[in-house]
Residue frames as qw, qx, qy, qz and C-alpha x, y, z in Angstrom:
[[0.370, -0.316, -0.145, 0.861, 26.02, -34.90, -8.10],
 [0.036, -0.212, -0.359, -0.908, 24.10, -32.90, -10.69],
 [0.421, -0.582, -0.626, -0.305, 20.83, -33.82, -9.06],
 [0.516, -0.540, -0.411, 0.524, 22.13, -32.60, -5.69],
 [0.226, -0.115, 0.089, 0.963, 23.22, -29.30, -7.23],
 [0.200, -0.381, -0.518, -0.739, 19.78, -28.87, -8.77],
 [0.511, -0.612, -0.604, -0.003, 18.17, -29.40, -5.36],
 [0.440, -0.137, -0.301, 0.834, 20.29, -26.72, -3.73],
 [0.128, -0.257, -0.123, -0.950, 18.12, -23.77, -4.76],
 [0.611, -0.445, -0.512, -0.409, 15.00, -25.59, -3.50],
 [0.674, -0.349, -0.517, 0.395, 16.65, -26.44, -0.22],
 [0.273, 0.023, -0.168, 0.947, 17.87, -22.84, 0.24],
 [0.298, -0.329, -0.238, -0.864, 14.46, -21.34, -0.47],
 [0.694, -0.444, -0.541, -0.171, 12.67, -23.86, 1.83],
 [0.580, -0.266, -0.444, 0.629, 15.20, -23.08, 4.64],
 [0.056, 0.158, -0.024, 0.986, 14.64, -19.34, 4.09],
 [0.503, -0.417, -0.359, -0.667, 10.87, -19.78, 4.42],
 [0.726, -0.400, -0.537, 0.154, 11.25, -21.97, 7.50],
 [0.433, -0.065, -0.321, 0.840, 13.56, -19.36, 9.06],
 [0.182, -0.283, -0.117, -0.934, 11.03, -16.63, 8.39],
 [0.647, -0.436, -0.478, -0.403, 8.22, -18.71, 9.87],
 [0.768, -0.410, -0.411, 0.272, 10.25, -19.47, 13.07],
 [0.375, 0.502, -0.209, 0.751, 11.98, -16.09, 13.45],
 [0.417, -0.685, 0.039, -0.596, 9.90, -14.97, 16.38],
 [0.896, -0.437, 0.031, -0.076, 10.83, -18.02, 18.40],
 [0.872, 0.084, -0.058, 0.479, 14.46, -18.17, 17.28],
 [0.324, 0.530, -0.091, 0.778, 15.58, -14.48, 17.20],
 [0.452, -0.484, -0.557, 0.502, 16.02, -12.78, 20.51],
 [0.127, -0.365, -0.049, 0.921, 15.75, -9.20, 19.29],
 [0.403, 0.767, 0.455, -0.205, 13.16, -7.02, 17.58],
 [0.598, 0.376, 0.285, 0.648, 14.15, -5.45, 14.28],
 [0.035, 0.823, 0.148, 0.547, 13.08, -1.96, 15.47],
 [0.653, -0.727, -0.127, 0.167, 14.55, -2.07, 18.98],
 [0.398, 0.763, -0.277, 0.427, 17.35, 0.47, 19.29],
 [0.818, -0.497, -0.119, 0.265, 20.24, -0.04, 21.71],
 [0.187, 0.939, -0.254, 0.136, 22.72, 2.96, 21.97],
 [0.497, -0.648, 0.577, 0.012, 25.11, 0.77, 24.03],
 [0.750, 0.008, 0.634, 0.189, 25.35, -1.84, 21.21],
 [0.474, 0.820, -0.078, -0.312, 26.06, 0.45, 18.20],
 [0.541, 0.680, -0.486, -0.091, 28.18, -1.09, 15.43],
 [0.615, -0.422, 0.659, -0.097, 28.90, -4.35, 17.27],
 [0.341, 0.354, -0.794, -0.357, 30.40, -7.10, 15.03],
 [0.814, -0.146, -0.457, -0.328, 28.77, -10.57, 14.91],
 [0.072, -0.370, 0.777, -0.504, 28.80, -12.22, 18.40],
 [0.154, -0.233, -0.953, 0.115, 26.87, -14.72, 20.49],
 [0.138, 0.489, 0.510, -0.694, 24.51, -11.93, 21.48],
 [0.491, 0.681, -0.016, -0.543, 24.03, -10.39, 18.04],
 [0.832, 0.038, 0.507, 0.223, 24.61, -13.18, 15.53],
 [0.587, 0.555, 0.311, 0.501, 25.06, -10.87, 12.52],
 [0.332, 0.022, -0.108, 0.937, 26.11, -7.70, 14.37],
 [0.034, 0.777, 0.500, -0.380, 24.26, -4.42, 14.88],
 [0.396, 0.673, 0.286, 0.556, 23.78, -1.22, 12.85],
 [0.248, 0.373, -0.195, 0.872, 24.33, 2.45, 13.64],
 [0.484, -0.500, 0.050, -0.716, 21.33, 2.59, 15.98],
 [0.229, -0.304, 0.846, -0.373, 22.20, -0.67, 17.74],
 [0.835, 0.135, 0.095, -0.525, 19.48, -2.66, 15.98],
 [0.643, -0.194, 0.733, 0.105, 20.07, -6.39, 15.56],
 [0.261, 0.452, -0.564, -0.640, 21.02, -7.05, 11.93],
 [0.026, 0.069, 0.989, 0.129, 19.72, -10.65, 11.92],
 [0.214, 0.561, 0.685, -0.413, 16.30, -9.42, 12.92],
 [0.260, 0.662, -0.092, -0.697, 16.45, -6.60, 10.35],
 [0.112, 0.286, -0.817, -0.487, 17.46, -9.10, 7.65],
 [0.109, 0.290, 0.950, -0.044, 14.52, -11.31, 8.51],
 [0.235, 0.697, 0.384, -0.558, 12.12, -8.36, 8.34],
 [0.180, 0.609, -0.399, -0.662, 13.71, -7.28, 5.10],
 [0.089, -0.025, 0.948, 0.304, 13.26, -10.73, 3.63],
 [0.248, 0.554, 0.757, -0.242, 9.48, -10.46, 4.08],
 [0.256, 0.778, 0.079, -0.568, 9.33, -7.13, 2.36],
 [0.056, 0.474, -0.685, -0.550, 11.70, -8.10, -0.52],
 [0.152, 0.137, 0.968, 0.142, 9.70, -11.35, -1.11],
 [0.249, 0.649, 0.605, -0.389, 6.38, -9.55, -0.81],
 [0.203, 0.724, -0.193, -0.631, 7.42, -6.90, -3.34],
 [0.005, -0.286, 0.840, 0.461, 8.74, -9.59, -5.78],
 [0.152, 0.321, 0.934, 0.033, 5.56, -11.67, -5.59],
 [0.211, 0.724, 0.483, -0.444, 3.08, -8.77, -5.55],
 [0.122, 0.639, -0.343, -0.678, 4.83, -6.89, -8.35],
 [0.059, -0.115, 0.912, 0.390, 4.86, -10.03, -10.42],
 [0.217, 0.515, 0.817, -0.139, 1.07, -10.59, -9.86],
 [0.206, 0.765, 0.150, -0.591, 0.34, -6.98, -10.94],
 [0.072, 0.518, -0.601, -0.604, 2.52, -7.31, -14.06],
 [0.118, 0.096, 0.962, 0.225, 0.95, -10.67, -14.99],
 [0.256, 0.626, 0.644, -0.357, -2.57, -9.34, -14.53],
 [0.262, 0.763, -0.093, -0.584, -1.99, -6.37, -16.85],
 [0.039, 0.433, -0.766, -0.474, 0.10, -8.43, -19.36],
 [0.239, 0.213, 0.947, 0.022, -2.45, -11.23, -19.45],
 [0.314, 0.710, 0.465, -0.426, -5.31, -8.84, -20.11],
 [0.234, 0.748, -0.275, -0.557, -3.53, -6.80, -22.80],
 [0.045, -0.353, 0.861, 0.363, -1.93, -9.79, -24.49],
 [0.328, 0.314, 0.888, -0.070, -5.16, -11.83, -24.57],
 [0.369, 0.759, 0.298, -0.445, -7.17, -8.97, -25.99],
 [0.153, 0.706, -0.462, -0.513, -4.53, -8.21, -28.62],
 [0.134, -0.198, 0.941, 0.241, -4.08, -11.88, -29.65],
 [0.301, 0.376, 0.867, -0.128, -7.77, -12.77, -29.72],
 [0.350, 0.796, 0.261, -0.419, -9.34, -9.64, -31.23],
 [0.608, 0.109, 0.469, 0.632, -6.46, -8.95, -33.67],
 [0.305, 0.761, 0.420, 0.390, -6.67, -6.39, -36.38],
 [0.086, 0.762, -0.076, 0.638, -6.53, -2.67, -35.46],
 [0.673, -0.708, 0.067, -0.206, -6.85, -3.44, -31.72],
 [0.912, -0.171, 0.075, 0.366, -3.77, -5.68, -31.86],
 [0.537, 0.512, 0.017, 0.670, -1.80, -3.06, -33.85],
 [0.188, -0.826, 0.052, -0.528, -2.69, -0.23, -31.38],
 [0.775, -0.621, 0.103, -0.061, -1.87, -2.25, -28.25],
 [0.880, -0.024, 0.078, 0.467, 1.43, -3.52, -29.63],
 [0.353, 0.648, -0.011, 0.674, 2.44, -0.05, -30.70],
 [0.458, -0.804, 0.088, -0.369, 1.67, 1.06, -27.13],
 [0.912, -0.350, 0.102, 0.190, 3.89, -1.73, -25.86],
 [0.729, 0.334, 0.059, 0.595, 6.67, -0.74, -28.23],
 [0.043, 0.806, -0.033, 0.589, 6.43, 2.91, -27.06],
 [0.637, -0.728, 0.145, -0.207, 6.56, 2.05, -23.39],
 [0.936, -0.025, -0.004, 0.351, 9.56, -0.18, -24.03],
 [0.520, 0.524, -0.072, 0.670, 11.52, 2.91, -24.99],
 [0.336, -0.832, 0.076, -0.436, 10.82, 4.64, -21.61],
 [0.361, 0.350, -0.750, 0.429, 13.53, 4.06, -18.98],
 [0.599, -0.459, -0.656, 0.019, 12.34, 2.16, -15.91],
 [0.414, -0.276, -0.412, 0.763, 14.12, 4.41, -13.42],
 [0.059, -0.156, -0.169, -0.971, 12.54, 7.52, -14.98],
 [0.523, -0.425, -0.523, -0.521, 9.08, 6.15, -14.48],
 [0.641, -0.410, -0.571, 0.309, 9.84, 5.06, -10.92],
 [0.294, -0.099, -0.230, 0.922, 11.30, 8.45, -10.03],
 [0.242, -0.276, -0.297, -0.882, 8.25, 10.28, -11.49],
 [0.625, -0.453, -0.577, -0.267, 5.78, 8.05, -9.53],
 [0.597, -0.341, -0.495, 0.532, 7.71, 8.33, -6.27],
 [0.170, 0.000, -0.102, 0.980, 8.16, 12.09, -6.48],
 [0.367, -0.368, -0.386, -0.762, 4.50, 12.58, -7.38],
 [0.663, -0.462, -0.588, -0.007, 3.42, 10.41, -4.44],
 [0.535, -0.320, -0.388, 0.679, 5.70, 12.25, -1.93],
 [0.074, 0.188, 0.087, 0.976, 4.59, 15.62, -3.22],
 [0.475, -0.550, -0.444, -0.523, 1.03, 15.10, -2.07],
 [0.250, -0.464, 0.527, -0.666, 0.52, 16.14, 1.58],
 [0.092, -0.010, -0.979, 0.180, -0.21, 13.09, 3.80],
 [0.305, 0.337, 0.624, -0.635, -3.57, 14.38, 4.88],
 [0.577, 0.530, -0.071, -0.618, -4.64, 14.62, 1.14],
 [0.149, 0.378, -0.867, -0.288, -2.95, 11.46, -0.12],
 [0.824, -0.049, -0.095, -0.557, -5.67, 8.96, -1.06],
 [0.755, 0.170, -0.626, 0.099, -3.31, 5.98, -0.83],
 [0.173, 0.197, -0.690, 0.675, -2.29, 6.92, 2.70],
 [0.549, -0.117, 0.214, -0.799, -5.98, 7.54, 3.63],
 [0.854, 0.052, -0.366, -0.367, -6.86, 4.12, 2.25],
 [0.771, 0.096, -0.584, 0.235, -4.02, 2.13, 3.89],
 [0.620, -0.757, -0.208, -0.011, -3.69, 4.13, 7.09],
 [0.559, -0.674, 0.231, 0.423, 0.05, 4.84, 7.11],
 [0.341, 0.828, -0.344, -0.283, 2.71, 6.33, 4.79],
 [0.201, -0.478, 0.840, 0.157, 5.14, 3.37, 5.01],
 [0.560, 0.242, 0.789, -0.073, 2.42, 0.93, 4.04],
 [0.529, 0.783, 0.184, -0.269, 1.33, 3.21, 1.20],
 [0.086, 0.767, -0.567, -0.288, 4.95, 3.51, -0.02],
 [0.402, -0.169, 0.896, 0.082, 5.17, -0.32, -0.07],
 [0.572, 0.541, 0.601, -0.138, 1.90, -0.64, -2.10],
 [0.348, 0.865, -0.135, -0.337, 3.20, 2.07, -4.48],
 [0.141, -0.525, 0.796, 0.266, 6.30, -0.08, -5.10],
 [0.544, 0.222, 0.809, -0.016, 3.98, -3.02, -6.01],
 [0.489, 0.765, 0.348, -0.236, 2.15, -0.81, -8.47],
 [0.148, 0.848, -0.392, -0.326, 5.20, 0.90, -10.00],
 [0.287, -0.355, 0.864, 0.212, 7.10, -2.41, -10.55],
 [0.511, 0.350, 0.785, -0.029, 4.04, -4.14, -11.99],
 [0.415, 0.824, 0.221, -0.318, 3.14, -1.19, -14.18],
 [0.201, 0.800, -0.473, -0.308, 6.52, -1.13, -15.90],
 [0.215, -0.333, 0.911, 0.111, 7.07, -4.93, -16.15],
 [0.685, 0.345, 0.530, -0.362, 3.83, -5.98, -17.81],
 [0.432, 0.662, -0.342, -0.508, 5.23, -5.46, -21.38],
 [0.130, 0.375, -0.902, -0.168, 7.05, -8.70, -21.85],
 [0.343, 0.190, 0.870, -0.298, 4.21, -10.84, -20.38],
 [0.529, 0.591, 0.189, -0.579, 1.81, -9.07, -22.78],
 [0.415, 0.572, -0.571, -0.419, 3.93, -10.03, -25.77],
 [0.066, -0.180, 0.980, -0.055, 4.31, -13.64, -24.55],
 [0.427, 0.369, 0.700, -0.437, 0.57, -14.02, -23.97],
 [0.519, 0.627, -0.057, -0.578, -0.28, -12.41, -27.32],
 [0.267, 0.468, -0.785, -0.306, 2.06, -14.85, -29.20],
 [0.157, 0.021, 0.972, -0.176, 0.57, -17.83, -27.43],
 [0.482, 0.480, 0.491, -0.544, -2.99, -16.72, -28.10],
 [0.461, 0.609, -0.350, -0.542, -2.25, -16.10, -31.75],
 [0.194, 0.277, -0.926, -0.170, -0.90, -19.67, -32.09],
 [0.229, 0.177, 0.880, -0.375, -3.79, -21.12, -30.04],
 [0.502, 0.472, 0.145, -0.710, -6.44, -19.37, -32.15],
 [0.573, 0.445, -0.521, -0.449, -5.41, -21.43, -35.17],
 [0.127, -0.231, 0.954, -0.141, -5.23, -24.74, -33.28],
 [0.328, -0.170, -0.823, -0.432, -7.63, -27.57, -34.06],
 [0.227, -0.436, -0.810, 0.320, -9.36, -27.76, -30.69],
 [0.075, 0.425, 0.228, -0.873, -10.26, -24.04, -30.80],
 [0.320, 0.128, -0.526, -0.778, -11.68, -24.41, -34.34],
 [0.334, -0.257, -0.897, -0.130, -13.63, -27.47, -33.17],
 [0.098, -0.447, -0.626, 0.632, -15.04, -25.48, -30.27],
 [0.221, 0.307, -0.161, -0.911, -16.10, -22.76, -32.69],
 [0.360, -0.007, -0.757, -0.546, -17.76, -25.37, -34.89],
 [0.314, -0.367, -0.866, 0.128, -19.70, -26.83, -31.90],
 [0.201, -0.776, -0.392, -0.452, -21.06, -23.41, -31.05],
 [0.588, -0.479, -0.337, 0.558, -18.89, -22.42, -28.11],
 [0.060, 0.980, 0.147, 0.118, -18.80, -18.67, -27.40],
 [0.409, 0.686, -0.358, 0.484, -15.70, -16.53, -27.03],
 [0.409, -0.650, 0.432, -0.472, -15.88, -16.48, -23.23],
 [0.957, -0.145, 0.215, -0.128, -16.23, -20.31, -23.03],
 [0.831, 0.451, -0.162, 0.283, -13.32, -20.77, -25.44],
 [0.137, 0.722, -0.438, 0.517, -11.03, -18.38, -23.47],
 [0.559, -0.540, 0.447, -0.443, -11.91, -19.89, -20.08],
 [0.956, -0.035, 0.255, -0.144, -12.05, -23.57, -21.16],
 [0.900, 0.309, 0.107, 0.289, -9.32, -23.79, -23.71],
 [0.396, 0.762, -0.202, 0.470, -7.00, -20.72, -23.94],
 [0.350, -0.785, 0.348, -0.374, -6.31, -20.08, -20.23],
 [0.907, -0.316, 0.279, 0.020, -5.37, -23.66, -19.34],
 [0.838, 0.331, 0.099, 0.423, -2.91, -23.76, -22.26],
 [0.185, 0.836, -0.172, 0.487, -1.50, -20.37, -21.22],
 [0.683, -0.717, 0.104, -0.092, -0.75, -21.52, -17.70],
 [0.904, -0.060, 0.054, 0.420, 2.55, -23.25, -18.59],
 [0.512, 0.445, 0.023, 0.734, 4.36, -20.37, -20.30],
 [0.224, -0.811, -0.040, -0.538, 2.83, -17.75, -18.01],
 [0.788, -0.615, 0.034, 0.002, 3.83, -19.54, -14.78],
 [0.836, 0.042, 0.048, 0.545, 7.28, -20.23, -16.16],
 [0.304, 0.579, 0.017, 0.756, 7.82, -16.54, -16.97],
 [0.490, -0.797, -0.066, -0.346, 6.30, -15.55, -13.62],
 [0.864, -0.425, -0.017, 0.271, 8.98, -17.53, -11.87],
 [0.625, 0.248, 0.066, 0.738, 11.58, -15.62, -13.81],
 [0.009, -0.749, -0.126, -0.650, 9.97, -12.25, -12.96],
 [0.649, -0.734, -0.200, 0.022, 10.06, -12.70, -9.16],
 [0.686, -0.354, 0.017, 0.636, 13.85, -12.31, -8.84],
 [0.323, 0.422, 0.250, 0.810, 13.76, -9.48, -11.36],
 [0.312, -0.813, -0.265, -0.414, 11.25, -7.62, -9.26],
 [0.718, -0.633, -0.117, 0.263, 13.29, -8.21, -6.09],
 [0.631, -0.007, 0.119, 0.767, 16.43, -6.94, -7.82],
 [0.110, 0.587, 0.285, 0.750, 14.63, -3.84, -9.10],
 [0.497, -0.815, -0.231, -0.186, 13.12, -3.13, -5.67],
 [0.732, -0.446, -0.039, 0.513, 16.59, -3.42, -4.15],
 [0.439, 0.268, 0.207, 0.832, 17.94, -0.95, -6.69],
 [0.149, -0.742, -0.297, -0.582, 15.18, 1.52, -5.94],
 [0.654, -0.738, -0.160, 0.041, 15.73, 1.21, -2.22],
 [0.738, -0.125, 0.027, 0.663, 19.48, 1.48, -2.74],
 [0.273, 0.318, 0.179, 0.890, 19.00, 4.91, -4.41],
 [0.025, 0.174, 0.460, -0.870, 16.48, 6.08, -1.88],
 [0.433, -0.008, -0.317, -0.844, 13.30, 5.60, -3.90],
 [0.568, -0.159, -0.785, -0.190, 12.03, 2.42, -2.29],
 [0.647, -0.604, -0.464, 0.041, 11.34, 1.33, 1.26],
 [0.107, 0.679, -0.292, 0.665, 12.21, 3.89, 3.93],
 [0.277, 0.030, -0.764, 0.582, 13.17, 3.66, 7.58],
 [0.450, -0.494, 0.717, -0.199, 11.93, 2.16, 9.84],
 [0.934, 0.259, 0.197, -0.147, 10.88, -0.44, 7.29],
 [0.181, -0.631, 0.679, 0.329, 13.77, -2.28, 5.71],
 [0.930, 0.349, -0.005, -0.114, 14.29, -4.41, 2.63],
 [0.850, -0.150, 0.198, 0.465, 17.51, -6.11, 1.61],
 [0.467, 0.604, 0.157, 0.626, 18.19, -3.28, -0.83],
 [0.221, -0.895, 0.020, -0.387, 17.73, -0.56, 1.87],
 [0.770, -0.596, 0.180, 0.138, 19.93, -2.47, 4.29],
 [0.780, 0.130, 0.204, 0.577, 22.60, -2.82, 1.68],
 [0.206, 0.797, 0.111, 0.557, 22.33, 0.93, 0.99],
 [0.493, -0.851, 0.082, -0.158, 22.70, 1.74, 4.68],
 [0.843, -0.350, 0.222, 0.343, 25.77, -0.47, 4.94],
 [0.642, 0.419, 0.193, 0.612, 27.37, 1.05, 1.80],
 [0.038, -0.912, -0.055, -0.406, 26.79, 4.56, 3.17],
 [0.599, -0.772, 0.208, -0.052, 28.82, 3.66, 6.26],
 [0.909, 0.102, 0.046, 0.402, 31.79, 2.19, 4.46],
 [0.062, 0.959, -0.264, 0.078, 35.03, 4.05, 5.05],
 [0.704, 0.415, -0.510, 0.269, 38.69, 3.15, 5.06],
 [0.094, -0.531, 0.596, -0.596, 39.13, 3.81, 8.77],
 [0.468, -0.067, 0.768, -0.432, 36.47, 1.48, 10.12],
 [0.396, 0.124, -0.711, -0.567, 35.36, -1.27, 7.87],
 [0.557, 0.016, 0.622, -0.550, 32.03, -2.57, 9.24],
 [0.136, 0.195, -0.846, -0.477, 31.94, -5.41, 6.83],
 [0.124, 0.300, 0.925, -0.198, 28.87, -7.17, 8.33],
 [0.290, 0.576, 0.310, -0.698, 26.60, -4.33, 7.30],
 [0.464, 0.543, -0.401, -0.574, 27.27, -5.02, 3.63],
 [0.101, 0.257, -0.949, -0.156, 28.32, -8.67, 3.44],
 [0.247, 0.216, 0.886, -0.329, 25.21, -10.20, 5.07],
 [0.496, 0.590, 0.281, -0.572, 22.56, -8.22, 3.16],
 [0.363, 0.591, -0.538, -0.479, 24.45, -8.79, -0.05],
 [0.020, 0.172, -0.983, -0.057, 24.80, -12.50, 0.52],
 [0.366, 0.352, 0.743, -0.437, 21.15, -12.89, 1.44],
 [0.486, 0.645, 0.014, -0.590, 20.06, -11.03, -1.67],
 [0.264, 0.535, -0.715, -0.366, 22.51, -12.76, -4.00],
 [0.117, -0.070, 0.989, -0.059, 21.77, -16.31, -2.78],
 [0.456, 0.445, 0.629, -0.447, 18.02, -15.77, -2.95],
 [0.468, 0.662, -0.199, -0.551, 18.14, -14.27, -6.45],
 [0.198, 0.427, -0.840, -0.270, 20.36, -17.09, -7.74],
 [0.244, 0.101, 0.941, -0.213, 18.07, -19.73, -6.17],
 [0.492, 0.578, 0.388, -0.523, 14.94, -18.18, -7.64],
 [0.380, 0.647, -0.434, -0.499, 16.60, -17.87, -10.99],
 [0.028, 0.251, -0.962, -0.106, 17.75, -21.52, -10.96],
 [0.360, 0.309, 0.816, -0.330, 14.25, -22.65, -9.89],
 [0.491, 0.650, 0.099, -0.571, 12.65, -20.53, -12.68],
 [0.265, 0.532, -0.694, -0.406, 15.00, -21.97, -15.27],
 [0.129, -0.029, 0.990, -0.054, 14.05, -25.45, -14.20],
 [0.438, 0.504, 0.593, -0.450, 10.31, -24.63, -14.46],
 [0.390, 0.663, -0.236, -0.594, 10.90, -23.04, -17.88],
 [0.159, 0.363, -0.873, -0.284, 12.61, -26.11, -19.23],
 [0.084, 0.142, 0.975, -0.146, 9.93, -28.38, -17.81],
 [0.433, 0.308, 0.187, -0.826, 6.97, -26.23, -18.89],
 [0.565, 0.302, 0.768, 0.021, 4.32, -28.35, -20.63],
 [0.058, 0.015, 0.559, 0.827, 3.66, -27.84, -24.33],
 [0.506, 0.056, -0.024, -0.860, 0.33, -26.93, -25.69],
 [0.211, 0.102, 0.967, -0.103, -2.17, -29.64, -25.00],
 [0.281, -0.272, -0.625, -0.676, -5.43, -30.40, -26.69],
 [0.387, -0.083, 0.466, -0.791, -8.31, -29.39, -24.55],
 [0.051, 0.210, 0.975, 0.046, -10.93, -32.03, -23.98],
 [0.085, 0.662, 0.740, -0.086, -14.34, -31.31, -25.26],
 [0.138, 0.370, 0.217, 0.893, -15.89, -28.11, -26.21]]
């Protein structure tokens, strides 16, 4: 029974990916198609999960929101890992004053609230006229530029913990026997890092990366919920949840606009968290690299 329960997160995530891959052939509506005659319809055989205030199909909107939420989670994690791996490796390998300066920088940034940084970045981006905004000029549209800005903002504020993890691992690996043997055999710093340090960092880094993806998705949902993330016509699960919450009232309880986005977000976050915990427990220990 425990084995079956452990497989549930994997089954759910695989089902989610399969549904996204087949959505064009399964769903009968476009996420952006408005139908004034079908405003606020509850779930039915025509609209499986109901419609929103513009008559758009909620099932199609959820499928589109899944792509954005997962893309933000994965891209933000990659940005954070890239910065954290670079800073942590330099601090741990070089040591001395460089290590002290970089770690003091990390400690200082830890004291800054995440929301404050996100608000500053978003307000600064939106204050630049579209015809002068380099990000819009590079990507071709404001919604796409706003999405890339989310990747950058989330990654730029979440690299601190990966940097500390990588630094601790590098400090431990520097004193290991196979690194000293590589030094004795004349291997240079670049060869040691590429041949010995990075393979031994893969386990803890990938385990923490799996934990970061749901965190990134949750933070993106929070930013979208307070109006700092994805904007219409694009939709993420957080923005859909925000739209549904804005329409809640005691007279007409349009429950499907809140329940379905919240259920999709909660089940995905729990599944990713469970999968990450499994990877963390199964992460390989430090292995001895072969040869120098």
